[in-house]
ChimeraX commands (.cxc) that place a marker at each C-alpha (Angstrom):
marker #1 position 136.59,120.62,19.05 radius 0.5
marker #1 position 136.80,122.06,22.54 radius 0.5
marker #1 position 135.82,125.45,21.10 radius 0.5
marker #1 position 132.62,123.76,19.56 radius 0.5
marker #1 position 131.76,121.98,22.82 radius 0.5
marker #1 position 132.33,125.03,24.96 radius 0.5
marker #1 position 130.47,127.38,22.52 radius 0.5
marker #1 position 127.41,124.80,22.51 radius 0.5
marker #1 position 127.46,124.73,26.36 radius 0.5
marker #1 position 127.47,128.52,26.60 radius 0.5
marker #1 position 124.66,128.71,23.93 radius 0.5
marker #1 position 122.50,126.36,25.90 radius 0.5
marker #1 position 123.13,128.15,29.18 radius 0.5
marker #1 position 122.15,131.46,27.66 radius 0.5
marker #1 position 119.11,129.94,25.80 radius 0.5
marker #1 position 117.84,128.32,28.98 radius 0.5
marker #1 position 118.19,131.45,31.32 radius 0.5
marker #1 position 114.88,133.08,30.37 radius 0.5
marker #1 position 113.23,129.77,31.14 radius 0.5
marker #1 position 114.82,129.39,34.61 radius 0.5
marker #1 position 114.32,133.09,35.66 radius 0.5
marker #1 position 110.59,133.06,35.87 radius 0.5
marker #1 position 110.63,130.00,38.07 radius 0.5
marker #1 position 113.04,131.74,40.51 radius 0.5
marker #1 position 110.87,134.97,40.72 radius 0.5
marker #1 position 107.61,133.26,41.70 radius 0.5
marker #1 position 105.97,134.43,44.85 radius 0.5
marker #1 position 104.33,131.89,47.02 radius 0.5
marker #1 position 101.36,133.35,49.03 radius 0.5
marker #1 position 100.30,131.83,52.34 radius 0.5
marker #1 position 96.77,131.54,53.27 radius 0.5
marker #1 position 96.30,132.57,56.90 radius 0.5
marker #1 position 94.93,129.70,59.01 radius 0.5
marker #1 position 91.56,129.79,60.40 radius 0.5
marker #1 position 92.83,129.44,64.05 radius 0.5
marker #1 position 95.18,132.40,64.79 radius 0.5
marker #1 position 96.53,130.65,68.05 radius 0.5
marker #1 position 98.13,127.63,66.45 radius 0.5
marker #1 position 98.09,126.50,62.92 radius 0.5
marker #1 position 97.69,122.90,62.03 radius 0.5
marker #1 position 100.87,123.14,59.99 radius 0.5
marker #1 position 103.07,124.15,62.89 radius 0.5
marker #1 position 103.09,122.39,66.16 radius 0.5
marker #1 position 106.33,122.27,68.16 radius 0.5
marker #1 position 107.61,118.78,68.63 radius 0.5
marker #1 position 108.53,117.70,72.08 radius 0.5
marker #1 position 112.12,118.27,71.45 radius 0.5
marker #1 position 111.57,121.81,70.10 radius 0.5
marker #1 position 109.42,122.75,73.03 radius 0.5
marker #1 position 111.87,121.37,75.56 radius 0.5
marker #1 position 114.76,123.15,73.70 radius 0.5
marker #1 position 112.73,126.46,73.65 radius 0.5
marker #1 position 112.23,126.00,77.31 radius 0.5
marker #1 position 115.90,125.29,78.01 radius 0.5
marker #1 position 117.02,128.30,75.95 radius 0.5
marker #1 position 114.81,130.65,78.01 radius 0.5
marker #1 position 112.02,131.39,75.70 radius 0.5
marker #1 position 109.58,130.90,78.51 radius 0.5
marker #1 position 111.32,132.91,81.30 radius 0.5
marker #1 position 108.48,135.43,81.32 radius 0.5
marker #1 position 106.09,132.50,82.00 radius 0.5
marker #1 position 108.21,131.53,85.17 radius 0.5
marker #1 position 110.38,128.79,83.58 radius 0.5
marker #1 position 114.05,129.31,84.25 radius 0.5
marker #1 position 116.74,128.70,81.61 radius 0.5
marker #1 position 119.90,126.65,81.09 radius 0.5
marker #1 position 121.29,125.20,84.33 radius 0.5
marker #1 position 118.44,126.59,86.47 radius 0.5
marker #1 position 116.09,124.95,84.14 radius 0.5
marker #1 position 117.78,121.66,84.54 radius 0.5
marker #1 position 117.93,122.10,88.32 radius 0.5
marker #1 position 114.25,122.98,88.64 radius 0.5
marker #1 position 113.25,119.86,86.63 radius 0.5
marker #1 position 115.66,117.56,88.47 radius 0.5
marker #1 position 114.26,118.85,91.82 radius 0.5
marker #1 position 110.62,118.47,90.72 radius 0.5
marker #1 position 109.83,122.18,90.72 radius 0.5
marker #1 position 108.86,122.10,87.01 radius 0.5
marker #1 position 107.43,119.16,85.14 radius 0.5
marker #1 position 106.54,118.20,81.56 radius 0.5
marker #1 position 102.93,119.30,82.02 radius 0.5
marker #1 position 104.34,122.65,83.14 radius 0.5
marker #1 position 106.38,122.85,80.01 radius 0.5
marker #1 position 103.54,121.88,77.72 radius 0.5
marker #1 position 101.17,124.33,79.58 radius 0.5
marker #1 position 103.59,127.22,79.03 radius 0.5
marker #1 position 104.01,126.10,75.41 radius 0.5
marker #1 position 100.17,126.28,75.03 radius 0.5
marker #1 position 100.14,129.78,76.57 radius 0.5
marker #1 position 102.89,130.91,74.25 radius 0.5
marker #1 position 101.08,129.51,71.06 radius 0.5
marker #1 position 103.70,127.01,70.47 radius 0.5
marker #1 position 101.37,124.01,70.75 radius 0.5
marker #1 position 97.71,123.43,70.71 radius 0.5
marker #1 position 95.59,122.86,73.86 radius 0.5
marker #1 position 95.02,119.17,72.80 radius 0.5
marker #1 position 98.80,118.62,73.62 radius 0.5
marker #1 position 98.00,118.91,77.36 radius 0.5
marker #1 position 95.91,115.67,77.27 radius 0.5
marker #1 position 98.01,113.94,74.71 radius 0.5
marker #1 position 99.85,111.19,76.74 radius 0.5
marker #1 position 102.32,110.46,73.80 radius 0.5
marker #1 position 103.29,114.01,73.54 radius 0.5
marker #1 position 103.68,114.37,77.57 radius 0.5
marker #1 position 105.90,111.26,77.43 radius 0.5
marker #1 position 108.11,112.64,74.74 radius 0.5
marker #1 position 108.59,115.82,76.45 radius 0.5
marker #1 position 109.34,113.87,79.61 radius 0.5
marker #1 position 111.81,111.83,77.69 radius 0.5
marker #1 position 113.71,114.72,76.36 radius 0.5
marker #1 position 113.71,116.55,79.77 radius 0.5
marker #1 position 115.04,113.31,81.35 radius 0.5
marker #1 position 117.83,113.16,78.57 radius 0.5
marker #1 position 118.81,116.69,79.33 radius 0.5
marker #1 position 119.27,116.09,82.94 radius 0.5
marker #1 position 121.07,112.83,82.59 radius 0.5
marker #1 position 123.46,114.43,80.03 radius 0.5
marker #1 position 124.36,117.08,82.61 radius 0.5
marker #1 position 125.66,114.49,85.13 radius 0.5
marker link #1:1,2 radius 0.2
marker link #1:2,3 radius 0.2
marker link #1:3,4 radius 0.2
marker link #1:4,5 radius 0.2
marker link #1:5,6 radius 0.2
marker link #1:6,7 radius 0.2
marker link #1:7,8 radius 0.2
marker link #1:8,9 radius 0.2
marker link #1:9,10 radius 0.2
marker link #1:10,11 radius 0.2
marker link #1:11,12 radius 0.2
marker link #1:12,13 radius 0.2
marker link #1:13,14 radius 0.2
marker link #1:14,15 radius 0.2
marker link #1:15,16 radius 0.2
marker link #1:16,17 radius 0.2
marker link #1:17,18 radius 0.2
marker link #1:18,19 radius 0.2
marker link #1:19,20 radius 0.2
marker link #1:20,21 radius 0.2
marker link #1:21,22 radius 0.2
marker link #1:22,23 radius 0.2
marker link #1:23,24 radius 0.2
marker link #1:24,25 radius 0.2
marker link #1:25,26 radius 0.2
marker link #1:26,27 radius 0.2
marker link #1:27,28 radius 0.2
marker link #1:28,29 radius 0.2
marker link #1:29,30 radius 0.2
marker link #1:30,31 radius 0.2
marker link #1:31,32 radius 0.2
marker link #1:32,33 radius 0.2
marker link #1:33,34 radius 0.2
marker link #1:34,35 radius 0.2
marker link #1:35,36 radius 0.2
marker link #1:36,37 radius 0.2
marker link #1:37,38 radius 0.2
marker link #1:38,39 radius 0.2
marker link #1:39,40 radius 0.2
marker link #1:40,41 radius 0.2
marker link #1:41,42 radius 0.2
marker link #1:42,43 radius 0.2
marker link #1:43,44 radius 0.2
marker link #1:44,45 radius 0.2
marker link #1:45,46 radius 0.2
marker link #1:46,47 radius 0.2
marker link #1:47,48 radius 0.2
marker link #1:48,49 radius 0.2
marker link #1:49,50 radius 0.2
marker link #1:50,51 radius 0.2
marker link #1:51,52 radius 0.2
marker link #1:52,53 radius 0.2
marker link #1:53,54 radius 0.2
marker link #1:54,55 radius 0.2
marker link #1:55,56 radius 0.2
marker link #1:56,57 radius 0.2
marker link #1:57,58 radius 0.2
marker link #1:58,59 radius 0.2
marker link #1:59,60 radius 0.2
marker link #1:60,61 radius 0.2
marker link #1:61,62 radius 0.2
marker link #1:62,63 radius 0.2
marker link #1:63,64 radius 0.2
marker link #1:64,65 radius 0.2
marker link #1:65,66 radius 0.2
marker link #1:66,67 radius 0.2
marker link #1:67,68 radius 0.2
marker link #1:68,69 radius 0.2
marker link #1:69,70 radius 0.2
marker link #1:70,71 radius 0.2
marker link #1:71,72 radius 0.2
marker link #1:72,73 radius 0.2
marker link #1:73,74 radius 0.2
marker link #1:74,75 radius 0.2
marker link #1:75,76 radius 0.2
marker link #1:76,77 radius 0.2
marker link #1:77,78 radius 0.2
marker link #1:78,79 radius 0.2
marker link #1:79,80 radius 0.2
marker link #1:80,81 radius 0.2
marker link #1:81,82 radius 0.2
marker link #1:82,83 radius 0.2
marker link #1:83,84 radius 0.2
marker link #1:84,85 radius 0.2
marker link #1:85,86 radius 0.2
marker link #1:86,87 radius 0.2
marker link #1:87,88 radius 0.2
marker link #1:88,89 radius 0.2
marker link #1:89,90 radius 0.2
marker link #1:90,91 radius 0.2
marker link #1:91,92 radius 0.2
marker link #1:92,93 radius 0.2
marker link #1:93,94 radius 0.2
marker link #1:94,95 radius 0.2
marker link #1:95,96 radius 0.2
marker link #1:96,97 radius 0.2
marker link #1:97,98 radius 0.2
marker link #1:98,99 radius 0.2
marker link #1:99,100 radius 0.2
marker link #1:100,101 radius 0.2
marker link #1:101,102 radius 0.2
marker link #1:102,103 radius 0.2
marker link #1:103,104 radius 0.2
marker link #1:104,105 radius 0.2
marker link #1:105,106 radius 0.2
marker link #1:106,107 radius 0.2
marker link #1:107,108 radius 0.2
marker link #1:108,109 radius 0.2
marker link #1:109,110 radius 0.2
marker link #1:110,111 radius 0.2
marker link #1:111,112 radius 0.2
marker link #1:112,113 radius 0.2
marker link #1:113,114 radius 0.2
marker link #1:114,115 radius 0.2
marker link #1:115,116 radius 0.2
marker link #1:116,117 radius 0.2
marker link #1:117,118 radius 0.2
marker link #1:118,119 radius 0.2
view
């Protein structure tokens, strides 16, 4: 009885393999977005933007990293608007985020959380 069940399961597995293989080999092509700067499908969230700044992805644009980043924000040398501006320059967010008060508040909130967590 066990051999019959095992044999049936093995047969089903082999029989279904060709049906599964084509689905695994499909290639998904992406259409290039019309705006090469920032696509509508990718906008860095406020958390991602702050995390990128903290990790030093914007050092070339004058934003310090790690502890120097936290110190600069805590002392008022950089602001949430600076982070968003650099994010726009680096093509991580669209230019519209600079005037989006909700986005700016969220960036400020994450920055404040980082500084508070440091204490």
